[in-house]
SEPA-924524 format. One line per field, with one value per residue: x, y, z of N, C-alpha, C in turn; chain; residue number from 1; residue in three letters. Coordinates in nm, 2 decimals. Atoms other than C-alpha are relative to their C-alpha. Layout:
neast: X_...
nnorth: Y_...
nup: Z_...
caeast: X_...
canorth: Y_...
caup: Z_...
ceast: X_...
cnorth: Y_...
cup: Z_...
chain: A_...
n: NUM_...
res: ALA_...
# end
This chain:
neast: 0.06_0.08_-0.01_0.12_-0.01_0.13_0.11_0.13_0.13_0.05_0.12_-0.03_-0.11_-0.06_-0.11_-0.01_-0.16_0.03_-0.15_-0.04_-0.08_-0.15_-0.07_-0.08_0.04_-0.04_0.10_0.04_0.07_0.13_0.08_0.04_0.10_0.10_0.11_0.09_0.13_0.10_0.05_0.13_0.12_0.09_0.04_0.12_0.09_0.01_0.10_0.12_0.07_0.07_0.12_0.15_0.03_0.09_0.16_0.09_0.02_0.06_0.12_0.05_0.04_0.14_0.11_0.04_0.11_0.11_0.09_0.00_0.13_0.11_0.06_0.05_0.08_0.05_0.02_0.11_0.10_0.05_0.09_0.16_0.08_0.04_0.10_0.13_0.08_0.07_0.15_0.11_0.05_0.05_0.17_0.07_-0.05_-0.04_-0.17_-0.17_-0.03_-0.04_-0.12_-0.04_-0.03_-0.11_-0.10_-0.03_-0.04_-0.14_-0.15_-0.03_-0.11_-0.13_-0.14_-0.06_-0.07_-0.13_-0.03_-0.04_-0.12_-0.14_-0.03_-0.11_-0.12_-0.06_-0.05_-0.05_-0.12_-0.05_0.00_-0.09_-0.03_-0.01_-0.08_-0.15_-0.04_-0.03_-0.11_-0.17_-0.01_-0.07_-0.14_-0.12_-0.01_-0.07_-0.11_-0.05_-0.03_-0.18_-0.13_-0.06_-0.02
nnorth: -0.04_0.15_0.07_0.05_0.15_0.03_0.10_-0.05_0.02_0.11_-0.06_-0.09_0.03_-0.13_0.00_-0.10_-0.05_-0.03_-0.01_0.09_-0.09_0.00_-0.13_-0.07_-0.03_-0.08_-0.09_0.09_0.11_-0.04_-0.05_0.11_0.07_-0.07_0.00_0.11_-0.01_-0.11_0.07_0.09_-0.06_-0.03_0.13_0.03_-0.14_0.07_0.14_-0.03_-0.08_0.10_0.06_-0.08_-0.08_0.11_0.02_-0.08_0.04_0.13_-0.03_-0.08_0.06_0.10_-0.08_-0.02_0.08_0.01_-0.15_0.00_0.08_-0.07_-0.07_0.10_0.07_-0.10_-0.04_0.11_-0.07_-0.11_0.04_-0.01_-0.11_-0.13_0.07_0.00_-0.13_-0.01_0.04_-0.07_-0.13_-0.02_-0.01_-0.13_-0.08_0.10_0.12_-0.04_-0.07_0.07_0.04_-0.12_-0.03_0.13_0.02_-0.12_0.02_0.10_-0.05_-0.11_0.03_0.05_-0.14_-0.06_0.15_-0.04_-0.10_0.06_0.14_-0.06_-0.08_0.09_0.08_-0.08_0.00_0.12_0.00_0.08_0.10_0.03_0.09_-0.06_0.09_-0.03_-0.14_-0.01_0.06_-0.05_-0.08_0.03_0.05_-0.13_-0.03_0.11_-0.01_-0.17_-0.07_0.07_-0.08_-0.11_0.05
nup: 0.15_0.05_0.14_0.02_0.04_0.12_-0.02_0.08_-0.08_0.04_0.06_0.17_0.09_0.02_-0.08_-0.10_-0.08_-0.13_-0.04_-0.08_-0.05_0.06_-0.04_0.09_0.12_0.05_0.03_0.13_-0.06_-0.06_0.15_0.06_-0.07_-0.01_0.12_0.03_-0.04_0.06_0.12_-0.06_-0.09_0.14_0.07_-0.07_0.02_0.11_0.02_-0.05_0.09_0.09_-0.04_-0.04_0.18_0.06_-0.10_0.02_0.13_0.01_-0.04_0.11_0.15_-0.02_0.00_0.12_0.05_-0.01_0.08_0.14_0.02_-0.04_0.10_0.12_-0.06_-0.01_0.12_0.01_-0.07_0.04_0.12_-0.07_-0.05_0.13_0.06_-0.10_0.00_0.14_-0.03_-0.10_0.05_0.11_-0.05_0.03_0.12_0.11_-0.06_0.06_-0.13_-0.13_0.06_0.00_-0.15_-0.07_0.10_-0.04_-0.15_-0.03_0.02_-0.08_-0.11_0.04_0.00_-0.16_-0.07_0.06_-0.06_-0.14_-0.03_0.06_-0.13_-0.11_0.08_-0.03_-0.13_-0.03_-0.02_0.04_-0.14_-0.05_-0.12_-0.12_-0.10_0.00_-0.02_-0.13_-0.03_0.02_-0.12_-0.13_0.03_0.04_-0.07_-0.08_0.04_-0.04_-0.17_0.01_0.06_-0.11_-0.13
caeast: 3.68_3.43_3.43_3.16_3.03_2.79_2.50_2.20_1.87_1.67_1.34_1.46_1.73_1.93_2.27_2.30_2.61_2.64_2.94_3.17_3.41_3.80_4.06_4.24_4.10_4.25_4.07_4.05_3.90_3.63_3.52_3.49_3.29_3.06_2.99_2.94_2.67_2.52_2.49_2.31_2.11_1.97_1.97_1.72_1.55_1.48_1.37_1.13_1.01_0.93_0.75_0.51_0.47_0.38_0.11_-0.02_-0.03_-0.19_-0.45_-0.53_-0.54_-0.83_-1.02_-1.03_-1.17_-1.40_-1.52_-1.49_-1.79_-2.00_-1.96_-2.08_-2.36_-2.48_-2.47_-2.72_-2.93_-2.93_-3.06_-3.35_-3.43_-3.43_-3.65_-3.90_-3.92_-3.97_-4.24_-4.42_-4.38_-4.50_-4.86_-4.89_-4.69_-4.59_-4.32_-4.06_-4.11_-4.11_-3.77_-3.63_-3.65_-3.49_-3.23_-3.16_-3.17_-2.89_-2.67_-2.72_-2.60_-2.33_-2.18_-2.18_-2.07_-1.74_-1.73_-1.68_-1.43_-1.22_-1.18_-1.08_-0.81_-0.69_-0.66_-0.52_-0.15_0.11_0.13_0.41_0.59_0.49_0.63_0.95_0.99_0.94_1.19_1.48_1.41_1.47_1.75_1.93_1.80_1.99_2.28_2.28_2.26_2.58_2.78_2.75_2.84
canorth: -0.29_-0.55_-0.80_-0.94_-1.31_-1.42_-1.62_-1.67_-1.58_-1.86_-1.64_-1.38_-1.58_-1.27_-1.28_-1.15_-0.99_-1.01_-0.84_-1.00_-0.86_-0.81_-0.56_-0.46_-0.30_-0.08_0.21_0.05_-0.25_-0.06_0.15_-0.19_-0.33_-0.02_-0.03_-0.38_-0.33_-0.03_-0.23_-0.52_-0.26_-0.11_-0.46_-0.54_-0.20_-0.28_-0.63_-0.50_-0.25_-0.53_-0.73_-0.46_-0.31_-0.68_-0.73_-0.43_-0.51_-0.85_-0.67_-0.41_-0.67_-0.91_-0.57_-0.49_-0.78_-0.78_-0.39_-0.50_-0.84_-0.58_-0.35_-0.60_-0.75_-0.37_-0.30_-0.59_-0.42_-0.10_-0.21_-0.40_-0.10_0.14_-0.13_-0.14_0.26_0.29_0.04_0.24_0.56_0.42_0.38_0.72_0.85_0.72_0.44_0.63_0.94_0.72_0.55_0.91_1.01_0.69_0.73_1.10_1.03_0.74_0.96_1.26_1.00_0.86_1.24_1.29_0.95_1.04_1.38_1.25_0.93_1.18_1.44_1.14_0.98_1.33_1.33_1.01_0.94_0.73_0.37_0.39_0.15_0.32_0.08_0.10_0.46_0.45_0.21_0.39_0.68_0.55_0.38_0.74_0.88_0.59_0.63_1.03_1.02_0.70_0.92_1.25_1.02
caup: 2.12_1.95_1.68_1.54_1.53_1.20_1.26_1.02_1.15_1.14_1.10_0.80_0.69_0.71_0.85_1.20_1.37_1.74_1.90_2.09_2.30_2.16_2.30_2.00_1.67_1.43_1.28_0.94_1.09_1.29_0.95_0.79_1.04_1.07_0.70_0.67_0.94_0.78_0.46_0.61_0.80_0.44_0.29_0.58_0.55_0.19_0.21_0.49_0.23_-0.02_0.20_0.32_-0.07_-0.16_0.15_0.05_-0.31_-0.24_-0.03_-0.30_-0.55_-0.35_-0.26_-0.62_-0.74_-0.51_-0.60_-0.95_-0.87_-0.63_-0.94_-1.19_-0.95_-0.89_-1.25_-1.32_-1.05_-1.17_-1.51_-1.36_-1.17_-1.46_-1.66_-1.34_-1.34_-1.71_-1.65_-1.37_-1.56_-1.85_-1.65_-1.69_-1.98_-2.32_-2.28_-2.50_-2.22_-1.92_-2.11_-2.18_-1.83_-1.65_-1.92_-1.80_-1.43_-1.49_-1.66_-1.43_-1.15_-1.34_-1.40_-0.98_-0.94_-1.20_-1.07_-0.70_-0.80_-0.99_-0.69_-0.47_-0.73_-0.70_-0.33_-0.35_-0.22_-0.36_-0.13_0.06_0.30_0.63_0.87_0.70_0.66_1.05_1.10_0.87_1.06_1.38_1.25_1.13_1.44_1.66_1.44_1.49_1.88_1.86_1.65_1.91_2.17
ceast: -0.12_0.04_-0.14_-0.03_-0.10_-0.04_-0.13_-0.12_-0.10_-0.15_-0.01_0.09_0.12_0.09_0.02_0.12_0.00_0.13_0.04_0.12_0.15_0.04_0.05_-0.05_0.08_-0.12_-0.09_-0.11_-0.16_-0.10_-0.05_-0.12_-0.17_-0.05_-0.05_-0.14_-0.13_-0.04_-0.09_-0.09_-0.08_-0.05_-0.12_-0.12_-0.06_-0.06_-0.14_-0.11_-0.09_-0.12_-0.11_-0.04_-0.06_-0.13_-0.11_-0.06_-0.08_-0.15_-0.11_-0.04_-0.18_-0.08_-0.04_-0.08_-0.15_-0.13_-0.03_-0.14_-0.10_0.01_-0.10_-0.15_-0.12_-0.07_-0.15_-0.12_-0.07_-0.09_-0.15_-0.07_-0.03_-0.13_-0.15_-0.04_-0.08_-0.16_-0.12_0.00_-0.10_-0.18_-0.07_0.05_0.03_0.14_0.14_0.04_0.05_0.21_0.12_0.05_0.09_0.14_0.06_0.05_0.08_0.09_0.05_0.10_0.12_0.09_0.01_0.05_0.19_0.04_0.10_0.12_0.10_0.05_0.09_0.14_0.09_0.09_0.07_0.14_0.07_0.05_0.13_0.02_0.04_0.10_0.15_0.09_0.05_0.11_0.15_0.01_0.02_0.09_0.13_-0.02_0.10_0.14_0.07_0.08_0.13_0.09_0.06_0.05_0.20
cnorth: -0.12_-0.05_-0.06_-0.16_-0.04_-0.10_0.02_0.03_-0.08_0.02_0.09_-0.07_0.10_-0.03_0.12_0.00_0.02_0.06_-0.06_0.06_-0.05_0.14_0.05_0.00_0.11_0.09_-0.05_-0.11_0.04_0.08_-0.11_-0.06_0.10_0.01_-0.10_-0.02_0.09_-0.04_-0.09_0.07_0.06_-0.11_-0.04_0.06_-0.02_-0.11_0.01_0.11_-0.07_-0.08_0.09_0.03_-0.14_-0.07_0.12_-0.02_-0.13_0.05_0.04_-0.09_-0.09_0.13_0.05_-0.09_-0.04_0.13_-0.04_-0.14_0.11_0.07_-0.06_-0.01_0.14_0.05_-0.05_0.07_0.10_0.01_-0.06_0.10_0.09_-0.09_0.00_0.16_0.03_-0.03_0.05_0.12_-0.04_-0.07_0.17_0.12_-0.08_-0.09_0.06_0.14_-0.06_-0.04_0.10_0.07_-0.09_0.02_0.15_0.00_-0.08_0.09_0.14_-0.05_-0.04_0.13_0.03_-0.11_0.03_0.11_-0.03_-0.11_0.09_0.11_-0.09_-0.06_0.11_0.06_-0.09_0.01_-0.12_-0.13_0.02_-0.06_0.06_-0.04_0.01_0.13_0.04_-0.04_0.04_0.10_0.00_-0.05_0.16_0.06_-0.05_0.03_0.15_0.00_-0.10_0.09_0.14_-0.08_0.01
cup: -0.02_-0.13_-0.03_-0.06_-0.10_0.05_-0.10_0.09_-0.06_-0.05_-0.16_-0.10_-0.04_0.09_0.13_0.06_0.15_0.02_0.10_0.03_-0.05_0.07_-0.08_-0.16_-0.05_-0.06_-0.14_0.03_0.04_-0.10_-0.07_0.06_0.01_-0.16_-0.05_0.10_-0.05_-0.14_0.03_0.04_-0.12_-0.08_0.08_-0.02_-0.14_-0.03_0.10_-0.10_-0.10_0.05_0.06_-0.11_-0.04_0.09_-0.05_-0.15_0.01_0.06_-0.07_-0.12_0.03_0.04_-0.13_-0.08_0.08_0.00_-0.12_0.02_0.06_-0.12_-0.10_0.04_0.01_-0.13_-0.07_0.06_-0.05_-0.14_0.01_0.07_-0.10_-0.07_0.12_-0.01_-0.11_0.00_0.08_-0.08_-0.12_0.01_-0.04_-0.12_-0.09_0.04_-0.04_0.11_0.09_-0.03_0.04_0.14_0.11_-0.04_0.07_0.11_0.03_-0.04_0.05_0.09_-0.03_-0.05_0.15_0.05_-0.06_0.07_0.18_-0.02_-0.07_0.10_0.11_-0.06_0.01_0.14_0.01_0.00_-0.02_0.09_0.01_0.15_0.12_0.10_-0.04_0.00_0.15_0.05_-0.04_0.09_0.11_-0.02_-0.03_0.12_0.14_-0.04_0.01_0.11_0.04_-0.03_0.06_0.10_0.02
chain: A_A_A_A_A_A_A_A_A_A_A_A_A_A_A_A_A_A_A_A_A_A_A_A_A_A_A_A_A_A_A_A_A_A_A_A_A_A_A_A_A_A_A_A_A_A_A_A_A_A_A_A_A_A_A_A_A_A_A_A_A_A_A_A_A_A_A_A_A_A_A_A_A_A_A_A_A_A_A_A_A_A_A_A_A_A_A_A_A_A_A_A_A_A_A_A_A_A_A_A_A_A_A_A_A_A_A_A_A_A_A_A_A_A_A_A_A_A_A_A_A_A_A_A_A_A_A_A_A_A_A_A_A_A_A_A_A_A_A_A_A_A_A_A_A_A_A_A_A
n: 1_2_3_4_5_6_7_8_9_10_11_12_13_14_15_16_17_18_19_20_21_22_23_24_25_26_27_28_29_30_31_32_33_34_35_36_37_38_39_40_41_42_43_44_45_46_47_48_49_50_51_52_53_54_55_56_57_58_59_60_61_62_63_64_65_66_67_68_69_70_71_72_73_74_75_76_77_78_79_80_81_82_83_84_85_86_87_88_89_90_91_92_93_94_95_96_97_98_99_100_101_102_103_104_105_106_107_108_109_110_111_112_113_114_115_116_117_118_119_120_121_122_123_124_125_126_127_128_129_130_131_132_133_134_135_136_137_138_139_140_141_142_143_144_145_146_147_148_149
res: MET_PHE_ARG_THR_GLU_ARG_ARG_ARG_ASN_THR_VAL_THR_GLY_ILE_PRO_ASP_VAL_LYS_PRO_VAL_ARG_ASP_GLU_HIS_HIS_SER_VAL_GLY_GLU_LEU_VAL_GLY_GLN_ALA_THR_GLU_GLN_LEU_SER_ARG_LEU_VAL_ARG_GLN_GLU_VAL_SER_LEU_ALA_LYS_GLU_GLU_LEU_ALA_GLU_LYS_GLY_ARG_ARG_ALA_GLY_ARG_GLY_GLY_GLY_LEU_LEU_GLY_ALA_ALA_GLY_ALA_LEU_ALA_TYR_ALA_GLY_LEU_LEU_ALA_LEU_ALA_ALA_THR_ALA_ALA_ALA_ALA_LEU_SER_LEU_THR_LEU_PRO_VAL_TRP_ALA_ALA_ALA_LEU_ILE_VAL_THR_ALA_VAL_LEU_PHE_ALA_LEU_ALA_GLY_VAL_LEU_ALA_ALA_THR_GLY_ARG_ALA_GLN_LEU_ARG_ARG_ALA_VAL_PRO_PRO_THR_PRO_GLU_VAL_THR_LEU_GLY_SER_VAL_ARG_ALA_ASP_VAL_GLU_GLU_ILE_ARG_GLU_ARG_ALA_HIS_ARG
# end
């Protein structure tokens, strides 16, 4: 039979349990050890999921900030482009007509972008800790295999 030896993992800070060869254990002790090990496994998986989601959150935050800055600069460029287009059209049309045409084109473009963005948001899936879910599935499969032995 096995008994466990507890040591703290220096990398994760989570206690490691290593089996040590022993001769006699009662069923109650074995069930207690299995329960303790399963509980530790669940805590480690939850810890891994937290770390993975935190990393994804940090990346999403940085990406969102950069996209916001890019959007602000693109907006300023679009305003300059609209003024340039209106000035160019005013050479052949009255100023009010040139401004109206540029405004209509900008609103049409905004409508297309809004519809495309809405469709993308509908297809988006909620963020999930994919690595952790794979690890949990592997753990469950390993437990099932060992239970059938």
